ROMAR-492616 format. One record per residue (C-alpha): x, y, z. Coordinates in steps of 0.2 Angstrom, whole numbers, plus 5000, padded with zeros to 4 digits. Example, Ala and Ser with C-alpha at 12.3 -4.5 7.8 and 13.67 -1.06 7.14 Angstrom:
@x:5062; y:4978; z:5039
@x:5068; y:4995; z:5036
% end
This chain:
@x:6236; y:5298; z:6018
@x:6233; y:5295; z:6036
@x:6230; y:5314; z:6038
@x:6216; y:5313; z:6025
@x:6208; y:5298; z:6033
@x:6205; y:5308; z:6050
@x:6192; y:5321; z:6043
@x:6184; y:5307; z:6033
@x:6182; y:5296; z:6048
@x:6175; y:5311; z:6058
@x:6162; y:5315; z:6045
@x:6157; y:5297; z:6043
@x:6154; y:5294; z:6061
@x:6144; y:5310; z:6063
@x:6133; y:5306; z:6048
@x:6130; y:5288; z:6054
@x:6126; y:5294; z:6072
@x:6115; y:5308; z:6066
@x:6105; y:5295; z:6055
@x:6104; y:5283; z:6070
@x:6099; y:5296; z:6083
@x:6085; y:5304; z:6073
@x:6070; y:5295; z:6081
@x:6059; y:5286; z:6068
@x:6045; y:5289; z:6080
@x:6049; y:5307; z:6084
@x:6033; y:5316; z:6086
@x:6029; y:5329; z:6073
@x:6011; y:5325; z:6072
@x:5997; y:5336; z:6068
@x:5980; y:5331; z:6074
@x:5962; y:5334; z:6070
@x:5948; y:5337; z:6083
@x:5943; y:5321; z:6092
@x:5958; y:5311; z:6084
@x:5967; y:5299; z:6096
@x:5984; y:5306; z:6102
@x:5996; y:5292; z:6108
@x:5997; y:5290; z:6127
@x:6009; y:5277; z:6134
@x:6012; y:5271; z:6151
@x:6031; y:5268; z:6154
@x:6037; y:5262; z:6171
@x:6035; y:5263; z:6189
@x:6048; y:5262; z:6203
@x:6055; y:5269; z:6220
@x:6058; y:5288; z:6218
@x:6075; y:5287; z:6226
@x:6081; y:5271; z:6216
@x:6082; y:5277; z:6198
@x:6089; y:5260; z:6192
@x:6075; y:5250; z:6200
@x:6060; y:5252; z:6189
@x:6046; y:5240; z:6184
@x:6033; y:5239; z:6171
@x:6018; y:5250; z:6174
@x:6006; y:5234; z:6174
@x:6018; y:5225; z:6186
@x:6007; y:5234; z:6199
@x:5989; y:5229; z:6199
@x:5983; y:5244; z:6189
@x:5968; y:5240; z:6178
@x:5966; y:5243; z:6159
@x:5952; y:5248; z:6148
@x:5956; y:5235; z:6135
@x:5970; y:5224; z:6128
@x:5987; y:5232; z:6130
@x:5999; y:5234; z:6116
@x:6018; y:5236; z:6118
@x:6026; y:5250; z:6108
@x:6041; y:5245; z:6098
@x:6057; y:5252; z:6106
@x:6073; y:5257; z:6099
@x:6090; y:5250; z:6106
@x:6094; y:5265; z:6116
@x:6076; y:5265; z:6124
@x:6078; y:5247; z:6129
@x:6095; y:5250; z:6137
@x:6087; y:5265; z:6146
@x:6074; y:5253; z:6154
@x:6059; y:5260; z:6144
@x:6045; y:5248; z:6141
@x:6030; y:5258; z:6134
@x:6013; y:5251; z:6134
@x:5996; y:5258; z:6129
@x:5988; y:5268; z:6143
@x:5970; y:5265; z:6150
@x:5967; y:5284; z:6148
@x:5960; y:5291; z:6131
@x:5965; y:5309; z:6128
@x:5958; y:5314; z:6111
@x:5963; y:5330; z:6103
@x:5953; y:5345; z:6110
@x:5941; y:5334; z:6119
@x:5938; y:5340; z:6137
@x:5932; y:5327; z:6149
@x:5926; y:5328; z:6167
@x:5928; y:5313; z:6179
@x:5928; y:5300; z:6166
@x:5930; y:5282; z:6172
@x:5946; y:5274; z:6164
@x:5943; y:5257; z:6171
@x:5937; y:5247; z:6187
@x:5947; y:5235; z:6197
@x:5943; y:5224; z:6212
@x:5959; y:5223; z:6222
@x:5963; y:5207; z:6232
@x:5971; y:5207; z:6249
@x:5988; y:5202; z:6240
@x:5986; y:5217; z:6227
@x:5981; y:5229; z:6241
@x:5997; y:5224; z:6250
@x:6007; y:5226; z:6234
@x:6001; y:5243; z:6232
@x:6004; y:5248; z:6250
@x:6022; y:5242; z:6249
@x:6024; y:5252; z:6233
@x:6017; y:5268; z:6241
@x:6028; y:5266; z:6256
@x:6043; y:5266; z:6245
@x:6037; y:5282; z:6236
@x:6034; y:5274; z:6219
@x:6031; y:5286; z:6205
@x:6024; y:5283; z:6187
@x:6030; y:5289; z:6170
@x:6020; y:5291; z:6155
@x:6022; y:5299; z:6137
@x:6009; y:5308; z:6128
@x:6014; y:5313; z:6110
@x:6032; y:5310; z:6116
@x:6030; y:5322; z:6131
@x:6035; y:5315; z:6148
@x:6022; y:5315; z:6162
@x:6026; y:5310; z:6180
@x:6017; y:5308; z:6196
@x:6016; y:5297; z:6212
@x:6004; y:5283; z:6213
@x:5999; y:5286; z:6232
@x:6003; y:5295; z:6248
@x:6007; y:5291; z:6266
@x:5999; y:5300; z:6280
@x:6011; y:5302; z:6294
@x:6005; y:5317; z:6303
@x:6005; y:5315; z:6322
@x:6010; y:5297; z:6321
@x:6027; y:5291; z:6327
@x:6023; y:5272; z:6325
@x:6025; y:5266; z:6307
@x:6011; y:5254; z:6310
@x:5999; y:5268; z:6313
@x:6003; y:5276; z:6296
@x:5988; y:5278; z:6283
@x:5991; y:5273; z:6265
@x:5981; y:5280; z:6251
@x:5980; y:5276; z:6233
@x:5978; y:5291; z:6221
@x:5964; y:5286; z:6209
@x:5960; y:5302; z:6200
@x:5972; y:5310; z:6187
@x:5968; y:5328; z:6180
@x:5977; y:5331; z:6163
@x:5980; y:5349; z:6158
@x:5985; y:5349; z:6139
@x:5991; y:5365; z:6130
@x:5990; y:5365; z:6111
@x:5995; y:5377; z:6097
@x:5984; y:5375; z:6082
@x:5984; y:5357; z:6077
@x:5999; y:5352; z:6088
@x:6002; y:5346; z:6106
@x:6014; y:5358; z:6115
@x:6013; y:5354; z:6134
@x:6005; y:5342; z:6146
@x:6004; y:5341; z:6165
@x:5996; y:5328; z:6176
@x:5990; y:5331; z:6194
@x:5982; y:5319; z:6206
@x:5967; y:5324; z:6216
@x:5973; y:5322; z:6234
@x:5955; y:5321; z:6240
@x:5950; y:5307; z:6228
@x:5959; y:5292; z:6236
@x:5957; y:5274; z:6241
@x:5962; y:5269; z:6259
@x:5973; y:5254; z:6258
@x:5979; y:5253; z:6276
@x:5970; y:5237; z:6280
@x:5972; y:5220; z:6272
@x:5955; y:5218; z:6264
@x:5947; y:5218; z:6246
@x:5944; y:5235; z:6239
@x:5934; y:5241; z:6223
@x:5944; y:5255; z:6214
@x:5937; y:5266; z:6200
@x:5952; y:5274; z:6191
@x:5946; y:5291; z:6184
@x:5953; y:5305; z:6175
@x:5949; y:5323; z:6169
@x:5955; y:5332; z:6153
@x:5956; y:5351; z:6150
@x:5963; y:5358; z:6134
@x:5970; y:5376; z:6134
@x:5978; y:5386; z:6120
@x:5995; y:5392; z:6120
@x:6007; y:5403; z:6110
@x:6022; y:5393; z:6112
@x:6028; y:5386; z:6095
@x:6030; y:5368; z:6093
@x:6049; y:5369; z:6090
@x:6051; y:5376; z:6108
@x:6040; y:5364; z:6117
@x:6055; y:5354; z:6125
@x:6063; y:5370; z:6132
@x:6052; y:5368; z:6148
@x:6061; y:5352; z:6153
@x:6078; y:5360; z:6152
@x:6074; y:5376; z:6162
@x:6076; y:5368; z:6179
@x:6095; y:5367; z:6175
@x:6097; y:5384; z:6167
@x:6086; y:5396; z:6178
@x:6096; y:5412; z:6180
@x:6100; y:5410; z:6198
@x:6105; y:5391; z:6196
@x:6115; y:5395; z:6181
@x:6124; y:5410; z:6189
@x:6129; y:5399; z:6204
@x:6134; y:5385; z:6193
@x:6145; y:5396; z:6182
@x:6153; y:5404; z:6198
@x:6157; y:5388; z:6206
@x:6165; y:5381; z:6190
@x:6175; y:5397; z:6187
@x:6181; y:5398; z:6205
@x:6187; y:5380; z:6204
@x:6195; y:5381; z:6187
@x:6204; y:5398; z:6191
@x:6211; y:5390; z:6207
@x:6217; y:5374; z:6198
@x:6224; y:5384; z:6183
@x:6233; y:5396; z:6195
@x:6241; y:5381; z:6203
@x:6245; y:5373; z:6187
@x:6253; y:5389; z:6180
@x:6263; y:5391; z:6196
@x:6270; y:5373; z:6194
@x:6273; y:5376; z:6176
@x:6283; y:5391; z:6179
@x:6294; y:5382; z:6192
@x:6296; y:5367; z:6180
@x:6301; y:5378; z:6165
@x:6314; y:5388; z:6176
@x:6321; y:5371; z:6183
@x:6322; y:5364; z:6165
@x:6330; y:5380; z:6158
@x:6343; y:5379; z:6172
@x:6346; y:5361; z:6168
@x:6349; y:5365; z:6150
@x:6361; y:5379; z:6154
@x:6370; y:5368; z:6167
@x:6372; y:5353; z:6155
@x:6377; y:5364; z:6140
@x:6391; y:5372; z:6152
@x:6396; y:5354; z:6158
@x:6399; y:5349; z:6140
@x:6409; y:5364; z:6136
@x:6420; y:5364; z:6151
@x:6423; y:5346; z:6155
@x:6418; y:5331; z:6144
@x:6423; y:5318; z:6156
@x:6413; y:5326; z:6171
@x:6401; y:5314; z:6179
@x:6383; y:5317; z:6174
@x:6369; y:5319; z:6187
@x:6351; y:5321; z:6186
@x:6340; y:5316; z:6172
@x:6354; y:5317; z:6159
@x:6363; y:5304; z:6169
@x:6350; y:5291; z:6164
@x:6349; y:5295; z:6145
@x:6354; y:5278; z:6141
@x:6340; y:5270; z:6150
@x:6326; y:5282; z:6148
@x:6320; y:5274; z:6132
@x:6322; y:5256; z:6137
@x:6306; y:5248; z:6133
@x:6295; y:5244; z:6148
@x:6289; y:5228; z:6155
@x:6272; y:5221; z:6149
@x:6273; y:5232; z:6134
@x:6259; y:5223; z:6126
@x:6247; y:5227; z:6140
@x:6253; y:5245; z:6140
@x:6250; y:5246; z:6121
@x:6233; y:5239; z:6123
@x:6229; y:5251; z:6137
@x:6235; y:5266; z:6127
@x:6224; y:5260; z:6112
@x:6209; y:5257; z:6122
@x:6211; y:5274; z:6131
@x:6213; y:5283; z:6114
@x:6197; y:5275; z:6108
@x:6187; y:5280; z:6124
@x:6194; y:5298; z:6122
@x:6188; y:5298; z:6104
@x:6171; y:5291; z:6110
@x:6170; y:5305; z:6123
@x:6174; y:5319; z:6110
@x:6160; y:5313; z:6098
@x:6148; y:5312; z:6112
@x:6152; y:5330; z:6117
@x:6151; y:5335; z:6099
@x:6133; y:5328; z:6097
@x:6128; y:5335; z:6114
@x:6134; y:5353; z:6109
@x:6124; y:5352; z:6093
@x:6108; y:5348; z:6103
@x:6105; y:5329; z:6099
@x:6103; y:5325; z:6118
@x:6088; y:5336; z:6122
@x:6079; y:5332; z:6137
@x:6069; y:5315; z:6136
@x:6075; y:5310; z:6119
@x:6073; y:5293; z:6125
@x:6089; y:5282; z:6124
@x:6098; y:5294; z:6112
@x:6114; y:5294; z:6123
@x:6114; y:5275; z:6125
@x:6112; y:5273; z:6106
@x:6126; y:5285; z:6103
@x:6138; y:5276; z:6115
@x:6135; y:5259; z:6107
@x:6136; y:5265; z:6089
@x:6151; y:5277; z:6092
@x:6161; y:5264; z:6102
@x:6158; y:5251; z:6088
@x:6163; y:5263; z:6075
@x:6179; y:5269; z:6084
@x:6186; y:5251; z:6087
@x:6198; y:5253; z:6072
@x:6206; y:5268; z:6082
@x:6210; y:5256; z:6096
@x:6217; y:5243; z:6085
@x:6227; y:5255; z:6075
@x:6235; y:5264; z:6090
@x:6238; y:5248; z:6100
@x:6246; y:5238; z:6085
@x:6256; y:5253; z:6079
@x:6263; y:5257; z:6096
@x:6266; y:5239; z:6100
@x:6276; y:5236; z:6084
@x:6286; y:5252; z:6088
@x:6291; y:5244; z:6104
@x:6298; y:5229; z:6094
@x:6283; y:5218; z:6099
@x:6281; y:5202; z:6089
@x:6264; y:5194; z:6094
@x:6253; y:5208; z:6087
@x:6238; y:5196; z:6086
@x:6238; y:5193; z:6105
@x:6240; y:5212; z:6108
@x:6225; y:5215; z:6097
@x:6215; y:5202; z:6107
@x:6220; y:5210; z:6123
@x:6215; y:5228; z:6116
@x:6198; y:5221; z:6112
@x:6195; y:5214; z:6129
@x:6204; y:5226; z:6140
@x:6188; y:5237; z:6142
@x:6174; y:5226; z:6135
@x:6179; y:5211; z:6146
@x:6176; y:5219; z:6163
@x:6161; y:5228; z:6156
@x:6154; y:5211; z:6150
@x:6157; y:5203; z:6167
@x:6149; y:5218; z:6176
@x:6134; y:5218; z:6164
@x:6131; y:5199; z:6166
@x:6130; y:5200; z:6185
@x:6119; y:5216; z:6185
@x:6108; y:5209; z:6172
@x:6105; y:5193; z:6182
@x:6101; y:5204; z:6197
@x:6088; y:5214; z:6187
@x:6080; y:5198; z:6180
@x:6079; y:5192; z:6198
@x:6070; y:5208; z:6203
@x:6059; y:5207; z:6187
@x:6065; y:5225; z:6183
@x:6065; y:5234; z:6167
@x:6084; y:5236; z:6168
@x:6085; y:5218; z:6163
@x:6088; y:5217; z:6144
@x:6077; y:5206; z:6133
@x:6086; y:5192; z:6125
@x:6084; y:5199; z:6108
@x:6092; y:5215; z:6113
@x:6107; y:5206; z:6120
@x:6108; y:5197; z:6103
@x:6108; y:5213; z:6093
@x:6122; y:5220; z:6104
@x:6132; y:5204; z:6102
@x:6130; y:5205; z:6083
@x:6136; y:5224; z:6083
@x:6151; y:5218; z:6092
@x:6154; y:5203; z:6081
@x:6150; y:5211; z:6064
@x:6156; y:5229; z:6067
@x:6167; y:5231; z:6082
@x:6178; y:5216; z:6079
@x:6181; y:5218; z:6060
@x:6186; y:5236; z:6063
@x:6197; y:5232; z:6077
@x:6206; y:5219; z:6066
@x:6207; y:5231; z:6051
@x:6214; y:5245; z:6062
@x:6227; y:5232; z:6069
@x:6232; y:5227; z:6052
@x:6234; y:5245; z:6047
@x:6244; y:5249; z:6063
@x:6256; y:5234; z:6060
@x:6259; y:5239; z:6042
@x:6262; y:5257; z:6046
@x:6280; y:5253; z:6048
@x:6283; y:5267; z:6060
@x:6298; y:5267; z:6070
@x:6300; y:5273; z:6088
@x:6308; y:5290; z:6089
@x:6321; y:5290; z:6103
@x:6334; y:5304; z:6103
@x:6346; y:5294; z:6113
@x:6353; y:5276; z:6111
@x:6349; y:5264; z:6124
@x:6363; y:5255; z:6133
@x:6364; y:5236; z:6134
@x:6362; y:5234; z:6153
@x:6350; y:5245; z:6163
@x:6357; y:5256; z:6177
@x:6352; y:5252; z:6195
@x:6339; y:5264; z:6202
@x:6344; y:5273; z:6218
@x:6334; y:5270; z:6234
@x:6320; y:5283; z:6234
@x:6310; y:5290; z:6248
@x:6292; y:5283; z:6251
@x:6284; y:5298; z:6243
@x:6292; y:5294; z:6227
@x:6284; y:5277; z:6226
@x:6270; y:5273; z:6213
@x:6255; y:5274; z:6225
@x:6260; y:5291; z:6233
@x:6264; y:5298; z:6216
@x:6247; y:5292; z:6210
@x:6238; y:5301; z:6224
@x:6247; y:5317; z:6220
@x:6243; y:5316; z:6202
@x:6225; y:5312; z:6204
@x:6220; y:5325; z:6217
@x:6223; y:5341; z:6206
@x:6213; y:5335; z:6191
@x:6199; y:5329; z:6202
@x:6198; y:5346; z:6211
@x:6195; y:5354; z:6194
@x:6179; y:5343; z:6191
@x:6172; y:5338; z:6208
@x:6159; y:5352; z:6208
@x:6153; y:5347; z:6191
@x:6152; y:5329; z:6197
@x:6138; y:5333; z:6208
@x:6127; y:5339; z:6194
@x:6131; y:5324; z:6183
@x:6127; y:5312; z:6197
@x:6111; y:5321; z:6201
@x:6106; y:5319; z:6183
@x:6112; y:5301; z:6180
@x:6107; y:5294; z:6197
@x:6093; y:5305; z:6201
@x:6079; y:5315; z:6192
@x:6087; y:5331; z:6188
@x:6090; y:5337; z:6170
@x:6107; y:5341; z:6164
@x:6107; y:5352; z:6148
@x:6122; y:5364; z:6150
@x:6134; y:5354; z:6140
@x:6145; y:5369; z:6136
@x:6151; y:5370; z:6155
@x:6154; y:5352; z:6155
@x:6164; y:5353; z:6139
@x:6175; y:5367; z:6146
@x:6178; y:5357; z:6162
@x:6183; y:5342; z:6152
@x:6196; y:5352; z:6142
@x:6203; y:5358; z:6159
@x:6203; y:5341; z:6165
@x:6214; y:5335; z:6150
@x:6226; y:5350; z:6152
@x:6228; y:5348; z:6170
@x:6230; y:5329; z:6169
@x:6243; y:5331; z:6155
@x:6253; y:5344; z:6165
@x:6253; y:5336; z:6182
@x:6259; y:5319; z:6174
@x:6273; y:5328; z:6165
@x:6278; y:5337; z:6181
@x:6279; y:5321; z:6191
@x:6288; y:5312; z:6176
@x:6301; y:5326; z:6177
@x:6304; y:5324; z:6195
@x:6305; y:5305; z:6193
@x:6319; y:5307; z:6180
@x:6328; y:5320; z:6190
@x:6329; y:5307; z:6204
@x:6337; y:5295; z:6191
@x:6322; y:5283; z:6191
@x:6321; y:5279; z:6172
@x:6305; y:5267; z:6174
@x:6293; y:5281; z:6169
@x:6282; y:5272; z:6156
@x:6270; y:5264; z:6167
@x:6271; y:5277; z:6181
@x:6265; y:5291; z:6169
@x:6250; y:5280; z:6163
@x:6245; y:5276; z:6181
@x:6247; y:5294; z:6187
@x:6237; y:5300; z:6173
@x:6223; y:5288; z:6176
@x:6223; y:5290; z:6195
@x:6209; y:5303; z:6193
@x:6197; y:5288; z:6189
@x:6201; y:5281; z:6207
@x:6197; y:5298; z:6214
@x:6180; y:5298; z:6205
@x:6176; y:5281; z:6212
@x:6180; y:5288; z:6229
@x:6168; y:5302; z:6226
@x:6155; y:5288; z:6222
@x:6156; y:5282; z:6239
@x:6153; y:5299; z:6246
@x:6139; y:5303; z:6235
@x:6130; y:5286; z:6239
@x:6131; y:5288; z:6258
@x:6130; y:5307; z:6260
@x:6121; y:5315; z:6246
@x:6108; y:5302; z:6240
@x:6094; y:5291; z:6247
@x:6097; y:5276; z:6237
@x:6095; y:5259; z:6245
@x:6092; y:5241; z:6242
@x:6104; y:5227; z:6234
@x:6099; y:5230; z:6216
@x:6101; y:5249; z:6216
@x:6118; y:5248; z:6226
@x:6125; y:5235; z:6214
@x:6119; y:5245; z:6199
@x:6127; y:5261; z:6206
@x:6144; y:5254; z:6211
@x:6145; y:5241; z:6197
@x:6142; y:5253; z:6182
@x:6151; y:5267; z:6191
@x:6166; y:5255; z:6192
@x:6166; y:5253; z:6173
@x:6164; y:5272; z:6170
@x:6179; y:5275; z:6182
@x:6189; y:5262; z:6174
@x:6185; y:5270; z:6157
@x:6191; y:5286; z:6164
@x:6207; y:5278; z:6170
@x:6211; y:5271; z:6153
@x:6207; y:5287; z:6144
@x:6216; y:5299; z:6156
@x:6230; y:5287; z:6158
@x:6233; y:5287; z:6139
@x:6233; y:5306; z:6139
@x:6245; y:5307; z:6153
@x:6257; y:5294; z:6145
@x:6256; y:5303; z:6128
@x:6260; y:5320; z:6136
@x:6275; y:5312; z:6146
@x:6281; y:5303; z:6130
@x:6281; y:5320; z:6121
@x:6290; y:5329; z:6135
@x:6303; y:5316; z:6138
@x:6307; y:5315; z:6119
@x:6308; y:5334; z:6119
@x:6320; y:5337; z:6134
@x:6332; y:5323; z:6128
@x:6332; y:5329; z:6110
@x:6337; y:5346; z:6117
@x:6353; y:5340; z:6125
@x:6368; y:5331; z:6118
@x:6368; y:5313; z:6121
@x:6382; y:5301; z:6118
% end
């Protein structure tokens, strides 16, 4: 019955996600000559601080008339998008030359506001028929000037739009600012500004279906792609060779152990046992804090399922460049729909470990990842509100997320927990557990938990660290990431290496007659998450130009949640691999 439910669950989640992620406003519009094509201004912000964005009209830009907010989907709001009608009118196939969009008289305070924004390299973002447009709002003249007080600040006031069309559809748009048509804002004085624009239409042979390919070419140019593949292959081959080398050693050692123990059983039944067979009566003794372990395994399994479905959607092309908010929508929807997996896994495993208070275990499962995420979000949303940034979620959006959690996530978690409790599965232990635990011998420092975690996390991290740069440059920068096939291969290698290195360390732990492997295997498996957070520190200080309290808190706050999620996911993978391995080796020997 359970095997039949799995494919049904997969299909159901994919159908729901596909329906959710198909944008209702996705542009497939055909236009007539002179017809208005929707142009929206989105946000402005410092170029080096991707999380610190503000509404376009938070800066004293003028408007040609009353502005109208565009209705946003959940993912767009989570992404910080706030689209408003633009002051520029770009009718289909209607060329314009130096048209005045609007006029504005800037006060001293508004001049100072613009000047500060220009000094921070503020950029703007617009959408024309759902095609993204970027540009800088001004420029700083520093040539021949060493003293910042001597810098000249100029506001770019003329935009030239070049639009490509194919028959009755918009295919491509570029916006260039005229560097000679500027307003000097160096001094604190009132200034009259005329914001102007020009429009030039050109015909192209590019079909409508391929109009978004332009935005993914930067990450898939032949020389970039070749270097990318070479780096990944080089890293993966090195890691796999090390893994294969360790696997060969481990298999030989295990084979020798099996032969030795079989010989001991035949030659002398009363001979004193040593090594991992010596602790067969303790190796399946249930761990301390088994409720927390079951909750962690359940949450990690849910996050693994979430990651799998995200990859599935990415590989079929759902997350094309600038499909605004699609990834955030997918994360929210899939996390809500997979809550039952966490509940079932945690409750089933907890009951196998002869746990009694399964309701408390279920509550712990529900809050183990969501709790820290909620606390982090509450703090960072407060920071965003203080900064009046678009990253601050509106109250209505917070209510919607709460309702999804209350009406979808929680009921599915409870139903999964009830199903797990009623599964009546028994813990499969090949050996009987003795009444009293054996004393663990004194071990050297490098066999303690922290050194073992450091060794366990290094090899999986070395398999992914090259790819991390590309991901960080996309999430915390302005690069576009579209090569999901490479990322998926790296993810699979990460899982394989994590599972193997955890199994290897578990074997060495048991060979040293240390039978407390349950928590150790989970911590060793998840330790890669700590290495990723260490890479966050390196990236922030050495590879990026991010600055300011808001951007710093957003970067380290949300990356802490992501790394914690990796810790739970990889920890559950490492634990399951170790559990399978321990069962296998003790099933292969004769235990009394």
